[in-house]
N, C-alpha and C positions, 0 to 999 in steps of 0.2 A: 654736492652728493655725487658720487660715481661708484661703478661697479668694480669691487676689489677682486673677487674671485667666484668661481663657479665650481662646486663640487658635485660630481655625478657618480652614482654607484648603482649597478644593475638595472639603469634606464636605457631601454631599447638595446642598441649593440654595444653600451658600455657597460660590459660585465663586471669589471674591475673598478675599484675606486679611482676616479680621475680628477685631478684639480687643475684647474686652469686659472692662472694668476693674470689680471688685467691691470694695465696702467692707463694713465690719460693718454689722449691721442687715438690712433687708429691702430687696431689689431686685426689682422687678416687670418681667417681660417680656410686652409686649402687642403685638397685631397682629391683623388680620383672618385669617379661616380660609384655610389653605393658604399663608400667607405664609412658614412656616418656623420658627415660634416652638418647636415641640417638637423640631426638629432640634438646637436648643441642649442641651436634655435629653439627646437620644440621643448628641450628641458627647461629653458627659461620661461617659455609661455606656461608650461605645465606647473612649475613651482608658484607662478604668480596667479594660479587659480583657474586655469583654462579648463572647462568641463566638457567641452565638444570633442569627441574622440576624432570626428571628422577633420577637425582643425589640426589634429595631431597625427594625421595620416594613419590611422588605425581603424579597426572594427569595433572593438570594445576597449574599455579603459584598461583591462588586464594586459592588452597587447603592449603597453609601454614597459611592461617587466620583461627583463632579459629571457629569451624563451630556450636558451641552451643551443649547443652545436654538436657536431659529430663527436666531439671530445670532452665538451662541457656539459654538465647537467643544468637545468634551469635554476635560476635563483628564486627565493621566496619572497623578495620585496624589491621595489625601486625606490630611491631616494635621491632627491636633488637639494642642494643648499646653495642660497645665494647671499653673498656677504657684500654690504654695501657700506661705503665710507660716508657717515653722517655728521662729520665735524662742523658743517654749516647749519645743522639742525633744520634740513629740508623736511625730514620726516619728524612727525610730532611725538618723538620718543626721546627721553632723556639718557641716550647712549651715543657715543661717537661712532660706533659700529653696530650695524643692525644685520642680523642673520635670519634670513626667511627660508624655512625648510617645509618641505613635503614629503610624505611617505606613504606608499601604497603597498598593502599586502595581497598575496594571491586570494586571500579569502574575501577581498573586496573592501576591506576596512582602509579607511584613509585617515592620515593625520596631518595636521598643519601646525607648525611652530614658529613663534617670533622670539629670537634670542633664546632658543631651546626651552621656551615655555609654550605649553599647548594653547592653541587658540582656534577661533572659527574662520572659515573662509571669509565670511563677511568683514571681519577684522582686517585681514590682508587686502580686500578691495577698498576699504575705507582709508586704510594707511596711504595706498597710493593714489587716491583720488585727486584729479586735476594736477598730477605730477607728469603727466605723459606717459608714466610707466603703468603697465598693467595689461590685462589679457585684451582689453579693447582699445588701449592706447596707440600712439603711433610711434612708440619706441621699438616696437619689433615688427618690421616690415619683410614679408617674404614675397615670393612670385605671385602667390595667390592673393596676398593683401594689395600689391600693386594692381592686379587686374580688378579687385573689388573698389579701389579708389577710382579707378578709369571707367569701367564699364559694367561694375556690379550694381547691386540693388541701392536705390537713393538712400535707403535707411543706414547701409553700412558706411556710404560715403560720408552722410550727415554725422554718424557717431564719432568718426575720426575728427571731423572739422569741429564738432562740438567740444571734444576733448582739447583740442588746440586752443579753442575759444575760451576755455577755462570755465564752462558753465555746467559741467558735469556734476559737480558737488551741489550746485543749486537745484539742478534738475533732479537729483536723487532726493534732496530735502523737500522739492515741490511734490514729488511722488509720494513720499512718506506723509506730507501733510495733506494731500488728497485722501489718502488712505485714512487718516485720522478724521478728516472732514466726512468721509462717507460713514465712518463709525459713529460720529457724533450726531449725524443726520438720522442714523437708525436708532440711536439712543433717545434722541429727541422725538421721533416718532412713538417709540415705546412709551416714552414719559407722558406724551400728549394723549395716547389711548388710556393710560391709567388715569391721568388727570380729568378727562371727560367722564370716566366711570365714577370717579370720586364725586364729582359735580352733580351727577345723577343721584347719588345715594345720600348726600350730606343733609338735605331738607327733610326728606321722610324720615331719617334717622333721628333729626332734631325733635320731631313730633313723638316719636316712639319714646325719646329719652324723658320727655315731660310726662307721659302716661306712666312710664316706669318708675318715676320718682314718686308719683301719687301712689302707686301700687306698693312701693317700699315702705312709705309711711303708714298706710292702712296695715301691711303685713306686720309691721313693728308693734302696732297697737293689739293686732290680733295675736301675735307672739307672747305678749306679757300676759293676756287674759288666758290663753291656752296652757301657758307654764303654770299659772296658779292653779288651774283645774287639774293639771298633771300632778302638782304637788300634793294635792287634797286627795287624789286618788291613790297616790303612792302611799300616803300615810295609813289609809283604810286598809290596803293590801298588806302592809307590813304588820298591822295589829292581827289581822286573821291569820298570817303566817306564824305568829308567836303561839297562838291557841293551839294550832295544829301540830306545831312541833312538841309541845308539852305531852299531848296525847300520845304522840308518836314515841316519845321516850319512854313512856310507862310500858307500852306493848313490847317495846325492844327490850326492857329488863326481863319482863316474864318469858319471851322467846329464848333469851340468853340462857336463863336457868334450865330451860327445857332441853335446849340444845346441849348443855354441859352434861345433864343426865344421859342424853341420847348418845353423846360422845363416850360415856363410860360403858354404857351397853354394848356400844359398837366395838369398843377395845376388847370387851370380854368375848364377843362373837368371833373377833379376829383371832384373839388367843386360841379358841377352841378349833376354829378352823385350820389354824396352823397345825395344831395337834393332830386334827384328822388328816390333814395333808402328809404330815410325817408318818402316820400309821398306814395312810394309803400308798405312800412310797416304799415303805418296807414291805407291805403286803404284795405290791406290784413286783417287787425285787424278788420275793419268795416264789411268786407265781412264774416269774421269768426264769428262775434257776430250775424250778420244777419241770417246766416245758422244755428247757434246754436239754436236761438229763434224760427225760423221756425220749426226745428226739435222737439223743446219742444211743439209747438203747436200741431204739428201732433201727437206727444206721447199723449198729453192730451185728443184730439178727440178719439184716438183709445182706451184710457182707459176708457172714457165714453161708448163707444159702448159695450165693455166687461162688464162693470157694469150693463148695461140694460139687457144684455143677461143672467147674473147671477141673476138678480132680477126675470126674467121671469121663471128660472129653480127653484128658491126657492118657488114661488107660487105652481108650479106644484107638487113639493114634498110635501108641506104643505097639499094639497088635498089628496095626496095619503096616508100620514101618518093618517090622520082624519078617512079615510075609515077602515084602518087597526085597529084602536083603537075601533071602533065600533064592528068589528068582533071578536076581542079578548075578549070585554066586555061581549058578548053573551056566548062564550065558557065557561068562568069563572063562570058565572051564573048557567050554567047546571052542571059543574063539582061540584060546592057547593052543589046542591040540591042531587046530586048522593052520595055525601060523607055522608050527613045527613042521608039517607035511610039505607046505608050500617051500620053505626055505631048503629042504633036502632035494626036492625037484630041481630047484635053481642051481644048487651045487653041481649036480650031476650034468646038467645042460651046459654049465659055464665050462666044464672040461672039454666037451666036444667042440664048443665055440672057439676056444683057445687054439686048438689044434688047426682049424679052418682059417682063423685069422692070421695065424703065423704063416701059413702057405700062402695066402693073398699077399702079405707084406713082403714075403721074399721074392715072389713073381714080380711085384711092383717095383722092387729096387732093381732087379735084373732088367726089366724092360726100360726103366729110367735111365739105366746106366747106358744101354744100347742106344736110346734115343740121344742122350746127351753127346755121346761119342759121335753119332752120325751128324747132329747138328753143328757139333765143333769142326768136325771135318769139313762139312759144307760151308759153313761160315769162314773157315781158314782158307778154303779154295777161293771163295768169293772175295774175301779180304786181300788176299795175296794177289788176285788179279786186279783188283781196285787199286791197291797200293803200287803194283807196277806201273799202271797207267798215271796215278797221282804223282808218283815219284818222278815220272819222265816230264810231268807237266811242271813239277816244282823246280827241276833243273833249269827250265826255260825261264821260269818266273824269277829265280834267284839271280840269275845273270842280269835281267832287267833291272831288278831292285838295286843291285850293286851300282848300276849307273845313276839311278834316281838318289840314292843315299848321298853319293859324292855331290850332287847339285844341292841338296837340301842342307848339308853342312855348311856351305858357303853362305846360304840365305839366313840360317840361324844365327850365325855370327853377326852379320849386318843388324838384324833385328834386336839382338842382345844389346848392342851399343845403344841404340835409340832409347830402349826401354830403361837402361840405366839412368840415362839423362832425365826422363820424366820423373823417375822414382826420387831422385835427389831433388827436384823441384817440388814435388808434393810434400816431401819430408819438411823442407824449409817454410812451406806455406802453413803447415800445420802448426809448427811451433810458434809461428808470428800470431796465428789465430788464437792459440792457448794464452799467449802473453795478453793479448787484446781482451779475451774474456775475463781474465783475473783482474785486469785494470777496470773493466766496466762493472764487475761484481764488487769490487772496492767503491766504486762510484755510487752503486745502489746501496750498499751498506751505509755510506756517509748520508745519502739522501734520506734514507730510513731513520737514521739518528737525528738528522735535522727535522724530519716530520715529526718524530716523537717529542723532541725538544719543543717544537712549536705548538704541539697538542697540549703539552704539560703548562706551557706559557698561556695558552688559552684558557684552560681550567683555573690557573692562579689568577688570570685576569678576571673571569667569572666570578670567583670568589671575592676578588677586591670590588667589583662591580656591585655584587650582592650586599657586601658589607656597607659600601658607599650609598647604595640606594636605601639600606636600613638606616644609615646615619642621615641622609637626604630626608626620609620620611620623618624621622625624630626631630631633625631641624626644622622642617615645615610645619610639624605639629607645634613646635615651640614658638615658631614664627606667627602661627595662628593665634596662639595663646596670648603672646605679646601684643600683636595687633589688635586683639580683642581688648586686652587690658588698656592699650593706648587709646582705642575708640572709646573706652568706658571713661579713661581719664580725661580726653578731651571733651566728652560731652558733660563730665562733671565740671570740669574747668569753665566750659562755656556757661553752664548753668549757674556756677557761682558768680561769674562775672556779671551775667544777666541780673542776678539777685542783688549784687552790689550796685550795678548802675540803675535798677528799678526801685532800689532803696527798700527792698523786701526785709521783714523782720522788724521794722519799726512800725509806730503806730500808723493807721489808715491816714488820718489827717496830715501827719509829717510826710508820709510817702507820697500822696497826692500833690502836697504843696511843692516838694523837691522835684517831683517830675515835671510840674508845671514850670518852675524855675529852669530845669535843665532844657525844656522846649523852647525857652526864651519868651514864655507868655507874659512874665514879669520882667521886663528888660532891666529895671532898675536894680534887680536882686541877683542877675545872672553872675555867677562866679564870686558872689560875696557872701554866700551863706553855706555852712556846714552842719552836718548833723553831728551831734557829740560822740556817738558811737563810731563815726567814720574816721575821727582824728586821731585815735589812741591806737598804740601797739602794745599788746599785752603778751607776757611769757605764757606759754601754754599751761603751766601749773596754776597760774593765778586767774585763768579766764573765767572759770565759774564764779569764783568769789567775786571778781569786778563786775560781771553781768548781775549778780545779786545785788551787790552794793549799789549799783546805778539804778537798777530796777527800772521804772517807766522813764526816769530821767535820761536813759540811753537814747531816747527819740527827741531830746530837746535840741533846738535849732540855735546855733550860735550865729549872731549877726554882729557887723561892725558897730552899729550904734543903735540907739532906741528908735530912731525915726524909720529905720528898715523894719525893725520889729513891729512898729505900728502899721506900716503899710501891709506887711504880711498878714496881720490879724485882720486889716480891713479885706484882703483878698479872701481869706478864709470865710468871713462873714458873707461877703458878696456871692461866693460860689457855693456856700452852704456845704462846705466839705468837713467840718467838724472844729477841733480846738487843738492848739499846740503851744508848748512852752518855749519861749525864746529867751536866749542869754546874751543880751547886748554887752558887748566888752567894755562900752564907756560907762555903763551904769551899775553893773553887778559888783557886789562888795564880797570877795571871798573871806571866810572866816576860818582860816586853817587852824587845826587844834595844836596845841603845845604838848608835846609828849615827854614826860619826865624820864629820869634815868632809871628809875625802878621799873617802869613801864617797858622800857626798851630792853632792860635786862631779864624781864619776866620770860618765864618758859613758854615757848611756843608763839612768842611775838615776831611778826614778820615786818610790819611797818605800816605806815598811812598809806591808804589806797592810792592817793595822788602821786606818791613818790615811787611806787613800784611799777608804773607804766611809762611808755615812751610817747612823746607827742611834741609838735611844734611849739616852741616857747611862747609864740605869739597868743597861743590859746590858753596860757598858764591860769589866767583868771577863772576862765569857765571851768577848767579841771579841778582847781582848788575849790570852787564853789560847789561842784558836784560831788567830789570824792575827799575834799580836804578834812572832813570831819568824820571820816571812817577808818577804824582800824581793821588791819588783817591779821588773823591768828591761824595757827596750824589745824587746830581741832577745837571742838566744843568744849572740852574739859579745860585746856589752857585758855581759851577765851572766857570762860566763866571766871577763872583766876584773876586774869587782867581786868574784866568788868568790876569785880569785887575790890581790886586794888585802886581802882578810879571811882568808886562808889556808883558804878553804873550810870555814869555820866557821858560815856561815848557809845556809838554804834559801832559793834565789832562783828565782823563777818568772817567765817572759817573758809578754809580750801574747799570744804565739802558743801558749802553754800548755807550752812546753819548761820542764823542771826541772833545776836544779842541786842535788843534794841536799848537806847537811852532811856532810863526809867526802870529797867530790869525785866521787861518782857522778852520772852524767847520765841523765835520762829525757826521751824525746821521740819525734817521730815525727808521723804524720798523726793528726788528731783527728777522730773521727766527727762530722760536721757536722749537729747537730740543729737543727730550725726554731726552737726555744726550748730554754732550760734552766730549772733551778729558780731560778737568781739572776735571769734575764731575765723570769721570768713576769710579776712585778709591773709591770715596765717595759711589757711587752708588752700587759697587761690595761689600763693608762693609755692606751698608744698607740691600742690597739683602740677604747677607749671614746672618745677625741678623734676618731678616724677615723669611728665611728658617728655622732657628733654633726655632723661636717662632711658626711658623706654624707645625713644626715637633712635637713639645712638645704639641701644641693643638690637633694635629692628634692622637698622642699616648694616650692622655687623653682621646679623644673621642672614640678611640678603647677600652680602658679600660671600659669606660662607656657603649659602646655598648655590650662588653663581660658581664658586670654586668648585664645589662637589659636582655639580652639573657638568662642568667642563671637564672634570676629571672623569666622571661616568662616560661622557661622549668621547674622551680620548681613549679610554679603555675599550669602549665599544667599537670605535673605529679600529683601534689596534687589533681587536678580535676579528673583525672583517677582514683586516689587512693579512693577519696570520693565516685565516682559512684560504685566502686567496693564494698565499704563499704555499700552503700545503697542496692545494689543488694544482699549481704549477709545478710542484716537485713530484706530485703523483704523475702528472703528464710526462715529466722528465724520466721517472722511473719506468713508466710503460713504453716510452721510445727506447731507453737503454735495454730493457727487457726484450724488447724486439730485435735490437742489434744482436743481443746475446745469442737469442733464438737462431738468428739468421747466420751468425758466426758458427754456432754449434751445428747446425745443419751442414754448412760448408765444410767444417772439420770432420763431420761423420762421412760426408761424401768422399772426401780427400783420403780418410782412413781407409775406406773401402776401396778406394782407387789404389792406394799404397799396398794393401794386402793382395789385390788382383795383379798388381805389376810384379810383386815379389813372387807370387806363385807362378806367373807366366815365365819370369826369368828362371827360376828354379826349374820349371819344365822344360825351358829351352836348353838349359845346361845338360839335363838329364838326357834330352833327346839327342844333344850332340854326341855325348859318351855313348849312349845306346846305338846310335847310327853308326859310329865307329866299330862297337861290338858286332852289330848286325852285318855289316859288310864283311867281316872276317868269317863270321859264322856261315853266311851265305857261300862263301868261297869253298869252305871245308865240307859243307853239305852237298855241294855239287859232285865232289869226288866220291863222298861215301854213297851216295845215293845210285850212282852208276854201278858200283860193286855189288849193292844189295839186289838190285833189279835181276841180275843173272842167276843169283842163288835162289831167289823165290820162283823162278820158272820151273826149275828142277824139282822143288819140294811139292809143288802143285800136281805134278804127274803122279807122285807116290801116293799122296792123300786120295785120289781118285780111285784108285786101286782098292783100298782098304774100304771104302765106302760101300762097294757091292756086297762083300762078305757080312757086313754088319747088318744089313737090311734083311737079309734072309733069316738070320737068328732072331730078330725082333718079331717077325711075324708068328713064328712057332711059340714064343713066351707069351705072346697076347691071347692065344687061343686057350691055353692051360688057365690063365688068370680069370677068364670069363666064366668057366665052369665053377670055379671055387667061389665065385662071388655070389652065384645063385644060392648055393648051400648056405652061405654067411647070412643072407638076407632072411631065410626062413627061420633060422635058430633066433635072431634078433627079434623078430615079431613075437614068439613063444615066450620068451624071457620078459618082454615089456608087459605082455599081458599078466603074467604071474607077479610081476612087481606091483602092479597097479592093484591087483587084489589084495597082495600083502599089505600095502598102505592103508586101505580101507578098514582091514581087519584090526590094524594097530590103532586106527583112529576110534574105532567102536569099543575096543578093549579099554582105551584111556577114558572115555566117556562113561563106561559101566563101573570103573574103579572109582572116578570121582562121585558118582551117584551113591556107590555103597559107602563111601565115607561119610558123605552128607547125611545119609539116613540114620548111620550110627550116632552121629553127632546130634540129630533131632531126638533119637531115643534117649539119649543121656541127658538133653536139656528137658525134656518131659518128665523124666523121673525126678530130677531136682525141682521143678515147678510143683510136682505133687507133695514133696516133702514140705515145701514152703506154705502151700495152701492148708496143709494139716496142721502146721506149727500156729498158723494165723487164727484157724477155728479155735484151737485151745485157748489162746490168749483172750480172744473175744468173749468167750464163756465166762472167763474170770471177771472182766470188766463189766458185763451185763449184770453179774450178782452184786458187784459193789454198787453200781447205779441204782438198782432196785431198793437197797437201803436207804440211799439219799433220798429217793422219791417219797418214802413213807415220812421221813423227817420234815420235808418241806410241806407236806400236805397237812400236819399236825399243827405247824406253825400258822399256817394260812387260816385255819378254822379260828385259832385264837384271836387274830387280828380283826376278823370280821365281827367277833363279840366287842371289842373295844369300840369299833366303828359305830356300832348301834347305840351305845351308851352316850358317846360325845353328840350325836345327831339329836338325841332327846333334849341334851341341854341347850343346844344351839336353837332349836325350835322354840324353847320356852322364852329365851332371851329375845328372839325376833318378834314374838307376840307382844312384849313389853314394849319394845322399839316401835311397833305400829301403833299403839296406843297414844304415845307420845307425839307420834308423828300426825296423827288426826288433830290433837289440840294445836300443835304448831301450825298446821295448815289453816285452821280457822283463824288464828292470831296473824298468820302472814297475809290472809286475805284482807283483814281489818287494817294492817299495816300498809298494804298494797293501796287500799282505798284513801287512806290519809296521805299517803305519799304522792298519790295521783293528784289529790286536792292541793298539797304544797307545790307539786310540779306546775299545776294550773296557776297557781298564785305567782310562783317564781317566773312562769313564761309571761303572765300578765305584767308582772313587775318589770322584767326583761324588756318587754315591749314598751313599756312606759320610758324606761331609761334609754332604750334605743331610739325612741321617739325624740327623746330629749337631745341626744347625742346626734341624730342623722338630721332632724328637721330644724333643730335649733341650735346645733353645735355647742351645746352646754353640759357640764357635768352636774351631778345632783346638787353639789355643794354651790356651784355657781347659780344655779335656779333657785336655790333658797335665798340668795341675796335679793331676788327680784319678788319674793313672796310678799303678798300684801296681808298685813294683820286684819282680823275681824272681817274677812271678806264673806259676801253673801254669795254662795256657789251657784244658786239659781240666776241671780242677776249677771253673773260672769257668763254663764252659758248664753243667755239671752244676747249679751254684747257680742260674743263670739259669732252667733248666728246673723247679726246685723253687719258685722265687719266683712264676713264672707259674702254676703249679698252684695255690698258695695264693691268687692274685688271682682266677683262674678260680673257686675255691671261694666266694668272696665273692658272687658273681652280679653282677646289674646294679647298678652303683654310680654314684649322683649326685654327681660330684666337687664340683659347684657347691653341693652342699646345705651345705657348711660356711659359706660365705660367705652363701648364702641364708638359712640359719637366723640368723646373726648379723644380717643386714639385716632379716629379718622380726620378729627380736625388738626391734629398735630401733623399727621401725614400729609394732609391737603396743604398746609402752610409749608412743610418741608419740600413737598414735591414742586410746589409753586416756585420755591427758591431755587430747586433744582433745574427746574424749566428756563428760569431766567438765567443760571449759570450756562446751561448748554446753549442758550441763544447768544449769549456773550461769547462762549467759546467758538461757536459757529463763526460769528462776526470776526473774531480774531485770526481764526485759521483762513477765512476767505481773504482777510486784509493780508494775511502773511503770504498766502498763494499769489495775490495780486502783486504784492511787493516784489517777491521773488521772480515772478514772470516779467514784471518790468525790469528788474534788475538783470535778468537773463537776456531780455531782448536788447537792452542798453549795452551789455557786455558783448553779446553776440554780434549786433550791429556795428559796434566799435571795432572788434577784433576780426570781423568778417571784412571789413573795409581794408584793414592793415593786411590782411591775408591777400586780398585781390591784389594790392600794390605790389606785395612782397612776390606773388606768384608772377606777376607781369615782368617784374625786375629779373628774377631767377630764370624765366623762360628766355628772356632776351640775351642774358648771359650765356646760357647752355645753348641756345639755337644761333647765336650771333646775328639776333635780329628777330623780327616778327612780332607777334602779340599774343597775349593770353588773358583770359578773364574768367572769374567765377561768378555764374548768374544765378540770383536768388530769385525763385519762382514767385508768383503771386499768392497773396494770402498771408497767414501769419509767419513771421520770421523764423519762428521755432519749429515749425512743421512743413513749411514749403520746400519743395524739390531745389536741389542745387545742380546746376548743369556746369560742365566745364567746356569752354569754347577756346580753341587756340588757332593762330594763324602763323605757320611756320614761314619763314623768309621765302618771299617769291611765290607764296600760295594764297588762295582765297581763305577767307575766314570760315572755318568748318568745324562741325561737332567732332569731339575727340573719337568717337567711335568709328569715324570714316578715315582715320589715319592708319599708316603702317605700324607693324609691331614695334620697331625701333622708335618711331617718333611717340607712339603711346608710352614705351618706357621711359624715354627722356622726359616727356610731359610729366609723367607721374612723378619722376625724380625731381623735376623743378617744383612741383607742389609739395612734396616732402621737405625740400630745403626751405620752401617759403614757410611752411609751418614751423620749422626748426629756427628760422630766422626771427619769428614773432615770439616763438614760445620754445625756447631750447629745453629739451628733455635730458635729464642727468646723463643717460647713455642710450645708445640706438643700435639694435641689431639688425643688419641688413642680410637677407639671404638670398644671394644671386639675383639682386634687382637689375644688375646691368648686363645680365647674361644676353638680352636681345640687342645690344648696342654694338655699333662697330668700334674699331681702334680709336678713332679721332673723338668719338662721344665718350668713350671710356676715359680718355684722357682728360677731357673737361669735367667728367663726373669726379675724377680723382683730385683735380685741383679744388673742386667745391668742397670735397671731404676734407682736405687739408685746412681750407679756409674756415670750415664750421668745427673743426676738431679742438679748437682753442676753447670753446665752451661746451661742446658735447663730445662725450667718448664714444667712439665707433667701434663695434665689432662687426666685421664684414665676412660673410661666407662667399667665396668667389672662386672662379676658375681663371679670371682674366689676369694677364700679366700686368697691365697698367694699374689695376687696383693694387695688386701685391706691392708694386714698386713704391706706391705712396704711404705703404704702411709702416709704423714704428716697430711693431712685433708680429711674428709670424708663427702661427700653430699649424702643424701638418697632422691630418688625420689618416692613419693607415690601418690596415687589416692584417697585420704580421701573422696573426692567427686567424683561420677563416671563421667570419661570423663575429669577430670581436674587435671593436675599434681601440686604437692606442693614439697617444698624442705625442707629437715632437715639437718643441718650441724653439724659436730663435729670436733674439732680442736684436733687430736691425738697427736700433738707435746707437749700439756700441760700435757698429761697423761704418758709420757715417764718417 
């Protein structure tokens, strides 16, 4: 056995599916610190069932699931699979390759698999027990384990050495046996407690049982007497009941006649009541109509009164409204006159106002003209003076600017050349970046298409997985059914063979005798006797006929000679096991019948019974003797014809089992249908065997099919996980590319802005250059112009100052005239404003009075219309009141007629009621008599029921069953006397436990059973103690033997590694299986010392020596070493490497290391890297190819 491969997915830093293939020899795993090398060792420990999170370098079991990185999300599960080559069948499984898997979900659910079949953790532990492989074995050694071997707790050291000694399996079995022993002791204690309780109860219960038996006997006698007394009482009660029932029948006939008469009277009363009700209804209707019409009349009268009142109110309102109209008309007339007067005044005042306003405006315009003219002249003088100064300074400035402009032009030209160069560079960079973005976007599109394709593939795979799981479920269901059928067939086959071997189906004496012969209790008969039924083979269709034909002869025993038959008969007599018929082949004379041609040709003829079966020719005499005179026919009809043809001289059996005996008697009817008989048993055994083989082939085929489906599901499941990983990587690539695109876009954006700025700056420089040339020319021209203008402006200023003095005098005169006119204008405006306000108020009042006038006129018109309507309504109501009064008279007449009819009907009803009351009195008297008789009958029935109940409840008998116990011509008084005596005797017995008889019987059976159980438990206890003792001795023997070997091996490996010195394992005092084991070593040139006093390197090398000593004695199939040589110097690493190469012939080594010397000795090299931060990757090199 060796480790073929390790598959890790989502375990610690191995986020992606990682497969490590291993070959025989030495495989080294290397990598920088923190890359995840030791996670490979942890994954092997974990898949083999490690439950200690501390040993896996975690805080909780969930920590083994990949927790995610900056760019990756956490995964949902961790899965590790270990594939082992099992060609040498080291593991007790019928597979050349064994796959161990463990899966842990974030929910905490954990699953274990052996060859993709779900299993328990215990199954994995038991599978690797005593192989050196396992969570507690010595096949996985890390730095912590090295420390545990050397200076850890004694229990940890002992567990490794016990595994090496090969006693773990026995130790586990011993622990199981000790648990069973403890359980047995507890069961034994319980049994003894119950047993002592039974012993205390059994003797008192025996006495109670005897008393109960006497009680039952007396009770039985008492029962017979009491039953006869009950029968006598029942007979008397039944006679009394017959007399009462006859009397009751007469009264019932009389009452029935009276009831019929009463029924007739009742019908008549009901008919008259119905008529009365009809009249009452009609009368009520008339009354209702009368009162309704009367109510309507009153309503109309009341309505007319209201209308008259409303007319009166309307007339009063009309008078009031007309008075208001006259008052409002007068006010309107006054307001119109006042409005006219104010408007005339405003017209007159408005003319005067216009003259004053025109004068003010004219003066304002003249003043404004003078003010503007003065301001303009003053401003012109000021401006001209300022302009003269400014122009003189400008002349000086222009001359300086001309010099500066000439310098700027040469600077602009230099700067323009530099900017043109930068502009061209930016333009080329933008073009390159645009091409790069296009290329990256195409790459993103391609990746998105790949992701879409992968997602579609995942969906397809999931559909296939779903269909395959469905097929797997159906196949497993089919397998379960076929396995169940196979188990049934196997059980049936085993049963048939047991029946055949035990000679079941034959007579008891034959069966007992043959079993004695088979057990060699009669040595002279062993192998020399056969039962007749066992030597024949019969076609299925003839089985029933042959079994019927043979009858009891099927149990006849065939012997070689008569002396054997005699010996066997003597044995039967001696053992008293019954009788049997023997067929000695040397004495029996078969008398096979001769069948003529007519019989052979007869319809339904099949043949002589001895001719249609198969058998060994050596038994022909016995067959002919038993079946030679019996014919077989197809059915009873044809058998009858054949019998008549042969004058009923032969025995004929049909295929259905019917028989025509010689002499003419018929035997037949239904046959008990057995699932199989003695004759068919051999055939059934062969058929069952064939069916078993067929079922087994089908089961194997289904197992292969299930394995294929499981492999297919696993392949697609793995493919889905791989595809998801690919999608994840492609998404990371897209994110990276998008980052690049964004960066290039930002750069392009910046460059474009720079281009625009450069372009604008260049354009600005060009403009500035041209503008500067123009400015220089302009400045030169302006200098000449300004000198001329300054002279002219000085002359103009003097003329304007003279004009200003004249204009100021005229302005002051005009302002005085304007002030006088403005005072008159203000007075006029105030008068006009007051009059306008008064005019507005008058208009508002006038509008309000006009609205009220119109409203009142509308009210008058509305009141007149309402008055007309009310008058019309009064006229209509007077007509309606006249009509209603006529109806009221009609309804009143009809009501009086109905009252007369009601009185007549009431007289008739009263007469009928009187007759009914007379009949009722008679019925009441008869009813009382009937009730009295009924009560008497009820009493008798109750008494009768009580007697029957007593029969049923006390004696559990029906009346018919009780009559069977009736004594003819009994003396009732004598019987009652006997009952009294029996009761006295029963009373004398005292308290009786009737159930004691059955309870004593039941307790006796339990007592015997429990006694047997106690003996069985004591035997089991002895057997388990013996087993524990044997296993303890075996463990001690094995441990002692292997411990001695380990000591020798340890010393040898220590000397080889240290180039001298001495090492030993010291077993402490006491039990070999529990004593402490110390390690004492003596490196060369040093005194013997405890290992705890040595240096780190010496400790490490000593522990490696012990490890190789264990491997030398009991090589493990593979061994994983995690940096155990870390503390060694280069010289010791070299020795360690030499040892590895030496032991790698028998053991496969996987070494996690940092040391060059260890790497150099390896056949294959795995490198663990973290290309992506937080995610371990594997790189492999097969060094054997380069040797």
